[in-house]
C-alpha positions as CSV (number, residue, x, y, z in Angstrom):
1,M,125.4,106.7,115.3
2,I,123.7,108.7,118.1
3,P,124.2,107.5,121.7
4,L,121.3,105.6,123.3
5,D,120.1,107.2,126.5
6,T,117.2,106.2,128.6
7,F,114.7,108.3,126.7
8,M,115.7,106.9,123.3
9,V,115.6,103.3,124.6
10,V,112.1,103.8,125.9
11,F,111.0,105.4,122.6
12,L,112.6,102.6,120.6
13,A,110.9,100.0,122.8
14,A,107.5,101.6,122.3
15,Y,108.1,102.0,118.5
16,L,109.2,98.4,118.1
17,V,106.3,97.0,120.1
18,A,103.9,98.9,117.9
19,A,105.7,97.8,114.8
20,A,105.7,94.2,115.9
21,L,102.0,94.2,116.8
22,D,101.1,95.8,113.5
23,A,103.1,93.1,111.6
24,A,101.5,90.4,113.8
25,L,98.1,91.7,112.9
26,E,98.8,91.4,109.2
27,I,100.1,87.8,109.6
28,L,97.2,87.0,111.9
29,N,94.7,88.3,109.3
30,A,96.3,86.3,106.5
31,S,96.3,83.1,108.7
32,H,92.7,83.7,109.6
33,L,91.8,83.9,105.9
34,K,93.8,80.8,105.0
35,K,92.1,78.7,107.7
36,R,88.8,79.6,106.0
37,S,89.9,78.9,102.5
38,G,87.0,77.7,100.4
39,V,84.4,78.7,103.0
40,L,81.7,81.0,101.7
41,P,79.1,82.9,103.7
42,Q,75.5,81.7,102.9
43,D,74.6,85.1,101.5
44,F,77.1,84.8,98.7
45,A,76.4,81.2,97.7
46,R,74.6,82.1,94.4
47,L,76.9,85.0,93.6
48,I,80.5,83.6,94.0
49,D,81.7,80.3,92.7
50,A,84.8,78.4,93.8
51,D,87.2,80.0,91.3
52,K,86.0,83.6,92.2
53,L,86.4,82.8,95.9
54,K,89.9,81.5,95.3
55,R,90.7,84.7,93.4
56,M,89.4,86.8,96.3
57,E,91.6,85.0,98.8
58,E,94.7,85.3,96.6
59,Y,94.1,89.1,96.1
60,S,93.8,89.7,99.9
61,L,97.0,87.6,100.6
62,A,98.9,89.4,97.8
63,K,98.0,92.8,99.3
64,T,99.0,91.6,102.8
65,G,102.3,90.5,101.5
66,L,103.1,93.8,99.9
67,G,101.9,95.7,102.9
68,L,104.1,93.6,105.2
69,A,107.1,94.1,102.9
70,Q,106.6,97.9,102.8
71,G,106.0,98.2,106.5
72,I,109.1,96.2,107.5
73,A,111.3,98.0,104.9
74,G,109.9,101.4,106.0
75,R,110.5,100.7,109.7
76,I,114.0,99.5,109.1
77,A,114.7,102.6,107.0
78,F,113.2,104.9,109.7
79,L,115.3,103.3,112.5
80,G,118.4,103.6,110.3
81,V,117.7,107.3,109.7
82,I,117.1,108.0,113.4
83,L,120.0,106.0,114.8
84,C,122.7,107.0,112.3
85,G,122.1,110.7,113.0
86,A,120.8,111.6,109.5
87,L,118.3,114.1,110.9
88,P,120.9,116.2,112.8
89,W,123.1,116.0,109.7
90,V,120.3,117.5,107.5
91,H,119.6,120.2,110.1
92,G,123.3,121.0,110.2
93,M,123.5,121.5,106.5
94,L,120.5,123.9,106.6
95,A,121.0,125.7,109.9
96,D,122.8,128.8,108.4
97,L,119.8,129.6,106.2
98,G,117.7,131.0,109.0
99,F,114.8,129.6,110.9
100,F,112.1,129.9,108.3
101,L,113.9,128.8,105.2
102,A,115.8,126.1,107.1
103,G,112.5,124.7,108.5
104,L,110.8,124.6,105.0
105,L,113.8,122.8,103.4
106,F,114.2,120.5,106.4
107,F,110.7,119.1,106.0
108,T,110.9,119.2,102.2
109,V,114.0,117.0,102.2
110,I,112.4,114.5,104.6
111,G,109.1,114.5,102.7
112,L,110.8,113.9,99.3
113,A,112.9,111.1,100.8
114,A,109.7,109.4,102.1
115,A,108.0,109.9,98.8
116,V,110.9,108.4,96.8
117,F,111.0,105.4,99.2
118,S,107.3,104.6,98.6
119,I,107.5,104.8,94.8
120,P,108.6,101.2,94.2
121,F,105.9,99.8,96.5
122,D,103.2,101.9,94.8
123,W,104.4,100.8,91.4
124,C,104.4,97.1,92.5
125,G,100.9,97.6,94.0
126,V,99.5,99.0,90.7
127,F,101.4,97.1,88.0
128,C,102.0,93.8,89.8
129,I,99.0,93.1,92.1
130,E,96.3,95.3,90.6
131,E,97.4,94.4,87.1
132,H,97.5,90.7,87.9
133,F,94.0,90.7,89.3
134,G,92.5,92.6,86.5
135,F,91.9,95.9,88.3
136,N,94.5,98.3,86.8
137,T,93.6,100.3,83.7
138,R,96.1,103.0,83.9
139,S,99.2,103.3,81.7
140,L,102.7,103.9,83.0
141,G,102.5,107.5,81.7
142,L,99.2,108.2,83.6
143,W,100.7,106.7,86.8
144,L,103.8,108.9,86.4
145,R,101.6,112.0,85.8
146,D,99.5,111.2,88.9
147,L,102.7,110.8,90.9
148,L,104.0,114.2,89.8
149,K,100.6,115.9,90.4
150,S,100.5,114.4,93.9
151,L,104.0,115.5,94.7
152,L,103.4,119.0,93.5
153,L,100.1,119.3,95.4
154,S,101.9,118.0,98.6
155,L,104.6,120.6,98.2
156,V,102.2,123.4,97.6
157,L,99.6,122.5,100.3
158,G,102.1,121.1,102.8
159,G,104.5,124.0,102.2
160,G,101.7,126.5,102.7
161,L,100.6,125.0,106.0
162,L,104.1,124.6,107.3
163,S,105.0,128.2,106.4
164,L,102.0,129.5,108.4
165,L,102.9,127.2,111.4
166,L,106.5,128.4,111.4
167,L,105.4,132.0,111.3
168,V,103.1,131.4,114.2
169,I,105.8,129.7,116.2
170,L,108.1,132.7,115.5
171,S,105.7,135.4,116.4
172,A,103.0,134.1,118.8
173,G,105.1,133.5,122.0
174,S,104.2,130.8,124.6
175,N,100.6,130.5,123.4
176,W,101.7,129.7,119.8
177,W,99.8,126.3,120.0
178,I,96.4,128.1,120.1
179,W,97.2,130.1,117.0
180,A,98.7,127.1,115.4
181,W,95.5,125.1,116.0
182,M,93.5,127.9,114.5
183,V,95.7,127.8,111.4
184,F,95.6,124.0,111.2
185,F,91.8,123.7,111.8
186,S,91.0,126.5,109.3
187,F,93.3,124.7,106.8
188,Q,91.4,121.5,107.3
189,V,88.0,123.2,106.7
190,L,89.4,124.9,103.6
191,L,90.5,121.6,102.2
192,L,87.1,120.1,102.8
193,V,85.5,123.0,100.9
194,L,88.0,123.1,98.1
195,Y,88.6,119.3,97.6
196,P,85.6,118.6,95.3
197,L,86.0,121.9,93.4
198,V,89.7,122.3,93.0
199,L,91.7,119.2,94.1
200,A,89.8,116.2,92.9
201,P,89.4,117.6,89.4
202,V,93.2,117.6,89.1
203,F,93.0,113.8,88.8
204,N,89.5,113.0,87.5
205,K,86.6,114.3,85.4
206,F,83.3,114.8,87.2
207,T,80.1,114.8,85.1
208,P,76.7,115.7,86.6
209,L,74.2,112.9,86.3
210,E,71.5,115.1,84.8
211,N,71.3,113.2,81.6
212,H,71.9,109.7,83.0
213,P,68.9,107.3,83.1
214,L,69.2,107.2,86.9
215,A,68.8,111.0,87.2
216,G,65.1,110.9,87.7
217,K,65.2,108.3,90.5
218,I,68.1,110.0,92.2
219,N,66.5,113.5,92.0
220,D,63.3,112.1,93.5
221,L,65.3,110.6,96.4
222,V,67.3,113.8,97.0
223,E,64.3,116.1,96.8
224,R,62.3,113.8,99.1
225,E,65.0,114.1,101.7
226,G,65.2,117.9,101.3
227,L,68.9,117.8,100.7
228,R,71.1,120.7,99.7
229,V,74.0,119.3,97.8
230,K,76.0,120.8,95.0
231,G,75.1,117.9,92.8
232,I,75.5,114.2,92.2
233,F,78.4,113.4,89.9
234,E,79.8,110.5,87.9
235,M,83.6,110.2,88.3
236,D,85.7,108.6,85.5
237,A,87.4,106.2,87.9
238,G,87.5,103.5,85.2
239,K,90.5,105.2,83.5
240,R,92.7,104.1,86.5
241,S,91.0,101.1,88.0
242,R,88.0,98.7,87.8
243,H,87.3,99.0,91.5
244,T,83.8,100.3,92.4
245,N,82.9,102.8,95.0
246,A,81.0,106.0,95.9
247,Y,81.7,108.8,98.4
248,L,80.5,112.0,99.9
249,A,82.8,115.1,99.6
250,G,82.7,118.8,100.4
251,L,81.3,121.0,103.1
252,G,78.4,123.5,103.0
253,K,77.6,124.6,99.5
254,T,80.3,122.5,97.9
255,K,78.9,119.3,99.3
256,R,78.5,116.6,96.6
257,I,77.9,112.9,96.1
258,V,80.3,111.1,93.8
259,L,79.6,107.8,92.1
260,F,82.3,105.9,90.3
261,D,81.5,105.2,86.6
262,T,82.5,101.6,87.3
263,L,79.8,101.4,90.0
264,L,77.2,102.6,87.6
265,K,78.2,100.0,85.0
266,A,78.3,97.1,87.4
267,H,75.1,97.6,89.3
268,R,71.4,97.6,88.7
269,D,69.7,101.1,89.0
270,E,68.1,100.1,92.3
271,E,71.5,99.1,93.8
272,V,73.0,102.4,92.7
273,V,70.2,104.2,94.4
274,A,70.8,102.2,97.5
275,V,74.4,103.2,97.6
276,L,73.3,106.8,97.1
277,A,70.9,106.3,100.0
278,H,73.8,105.2,102.2
279,E,75.7,108.4,101.3
280,I,72.5,110.4,102.1
281,G,72.5,108.7,105.5
282,H,75.9,110.2,106.2
283,I,74.6,113.6,105.3
284,K,71.5,113.4,107.4
285,K,73.4,112.0,110.4
286,R,75.9,114.8,110.1
287,H,78.8,112.4,110.1
288,L,81.2,114.7,108.3
289,S,80.5,117.6,110.7
290,K,81.0,115.3,113.7
291,Q,84.3,114.0,112.3
292,L,85.4,117.6,111.8
293,V,84.7,118.5,115.4
294,L,86.6,115.4,116.6
295,T,89.5,116.3,114.3
296,G,89.5,119.8,115.8
297,L,89.5,118.5,119.4
298,S,92.2,115.9,118.8
299,S,94.5,118.4,116.9
300,A,94.1,120.9,119.7
301,A,95.1,118.3,122.3
302,L,98.1,117.2,120.2
303,L,99.3,120.8,119.6
304,F,99.0,121.6,123.3
305,L,101.0,118.5,124.1
306,A,103.6,119.6,121.5
307,S,103.9,123.0,123.2
308,R,104.8,121.3,126.4
309,I,107.5,119.0,125.1
310,M,109.0,120.5,121.9
311,F,111.2,122.9,123.8
312,W,112.4,120.3,126.2
313,P,116.3,120.0,125.7
314,K,116.3,116.3,126.5
315,L,114.1,115.6,123.5
316,Y,116.6,117.1,121.1
317,E,119.6,115.6,122.8
318,S,118.2,112.1,122.7
319,F,117.7,112.3,118.9
320,G,121.3,113.6,118.4
321,F,120.7,117.4,118.0
322,S,123.1,119.9,119.6
323,S,120.6,122.8,119.3
324,E,116.8,123.1,119.7
325,P,115.2,124.7,116.6
326,A,111.4,124.6,116.9
327,Y,110.8,123.2,113.5
328,V,112.9,120.1,114.4
329,G,110.7,119.9,117.6
330,L,107.6,119.7,115.4
331,L,109.1,116.7,113.6
332,L,110.2,115.0,116.8
333,V,106.7,115.3,118.3
334,G,105.3,113.7,115.2
335,I,107.8,110.9,115.6
336,L,106.9,110.3,119.2
337,W,103.2,110.4,118.2
338,E,103.5,107.5,115.7
339,P,103.5,104.6,118.2
340,A,100.8,106.3,120.3
341,A,98.6,106.7,117.2
342,F,98.8,103.0,116.5
343,F,97.4,102.2,119.9
344,L,94.7,104.8,119.6
345,S,93.6,103.8,116.1
346,P,91.0,101.3,117.3
347,F,89.0,104.2,118.8
348,A,88.9,106.1,115.6
349,M,88.1,103.0,113.5
350,A,85.3,102.0,115.9
351,L,83.7,105.5,115.5
352,S,84.0,105.3,111.7
353,R,82.4,101.8,111.7
354,R,79.6,103.2,113.9
355,F,78.9,105.9,111.4
356,E,78.8,103.4,108.6
357,K,76.3,101.3,110.4
358,E,74.1,104.3,111.0
359,A,74.3,105.2,107.3
360,D,73.2,101.7,106.4
361,Q,70.3,101.8,108.8
362,Y,69.2,105.1,107.5
363,A,69.4,103.9,103.9
364,S,67.3,100.8,104.7
365,K,64.6,102.9,106.2
366,L,64.7,105.4,103.4
367,L,64.4,102.6,100.8
368,G,61.6,100.8,102.7
369,G,63.9,97.7,103.2
370,P,67.4,96.5,103.0
371,A,67.2,94.2,99.9
372,D,68.7,96.6,97.4
373,L,71.5,97.8,99.7
374,I,72.4,94.2,100.5
375,G,72.5,93.4,96.8
376,A,74.8,96.3,96.2
377,L,77.1,95.3,99.1
378,K,77.3,91.7,97.9
379,Q,78.1,92.8,94.3
380,M,80.7,95.3,95.4
381,A,82.4,92.7,97.6
382,R,82.5,90.3,94.7
383,D,83.7,92.9,92.1
384,N,86.4,94.3,94.5
385,L,87.6,90.9,95.6
386,S,87.0,91.8,99.2
387,N,88.2,89.7,102.1
388,L,85.0,88.2,103.6
389,F,86.8,86.8,106.7
390,P,89.2,89.4,108.2
391,H,90.3,88.7,111.7
392,P,88.3,90.7,114.3
393,L,91.5,92.2,115.8
394,Y,92.6,93.3,112.3
395,V,89.2,94.9,111.8
396,A,89.5,96.7,115.1
397,F,92.8,98.4,114.1
398,H,92.4,98.9,110.3
399,Y,88.7,98.7,109.1
400,S,86.9,102.0,108.8
401,H,83.8,100.0,107.6
402,P,82.2,96.9,109.2
403,T,82.9,93.7,107.2
404,V,80.4,93.0,104.4
405,P,79.0,89.9,106.2
406,E,78.5,92.0,109.3
407,R,76.8,94.8,107.5
408,I,74.5,92.3,105.8
409,G,73.7,90.6,109.1
410,L,72.9,94.0,110.7
411,L,70.6,95.0,107.8
412,R,68.7,91.7,108.0
413,S,68.2,92.0,111.7
414,Q,66.5,95.4,111.5
């Protein structure tokens, strides 16, 4: 076990406070839902009966339970790894391989260990909770193939980015963080461009909506708004889950709107068009570009901070390292960032919810009223067994979208 100095005690205190607050938020959210058991917002009175409402509550509570179990187990495992000196031991096993190879293998070992740890929880989420509530449609074989594909993509993409960062640290001197930021930001932009063309098709099939009955209505809407998108596609989400959704992906000429096949089957044409109008709102309001700028600024600040502390001897000493390899410093900065990220998450979530509200408002104006979008939101909440009464504090820390009742209320108030 590593010795506990003042720096480590302060870090552990901050980490445990963040962990305790996160767990408390989960418990508070579940308690908030239980207190409102059987209560239904007026907007849903004709759509959801007592049995469906009970099912929605049970689904939210089941997911909360699994999330709590995974979070507690993960934090116990993390503290065990830190305090028993496992990280210095792994570094010691690899140190003779040289900076570059040792750095790659160091992060690979840690990443693989984290992936293996999460597998039982992912399996339980899919084949216990999602299966029990009628959402899961994937076989064990498909789940395993997805797991392998995700792991390989993580190794290729993460390994590529890490290799570039290590080379920058080796060769760029004291201003390495500037070059590292350029590498990281360029990588982020490249992923946005390639995701719809290369990465997403690894898992799903995307079919243009040209021959779909909705094609005419959708093309009229897109042309009226003067949009330049690569296309509007139907994704075969139903081969894995019955959940419904839609999203905007890509950047520049690769930009596309994706509608789940489950969404197309579960909604009236007018409601699908309303969901599409919401995604168009994101495009017209340039939300993706704004998020990219903010990502660039925040990553630059984090890398600058890393450049100031990752060569501090006390940092390595406190975590049990007898030497100061820079690749270990990258990991330690990431570890220090975790509790800070928790406390900063409400700001990111608040901005995301603001963007969603703006997209809703744009869609309502585009459609000449909110009725169809409200209908789509209500149906999606019912089909996805959404929690209609999350606690406001939980929303602040974890919700990238406003709650469905809030979205409906805002749309009606326009």
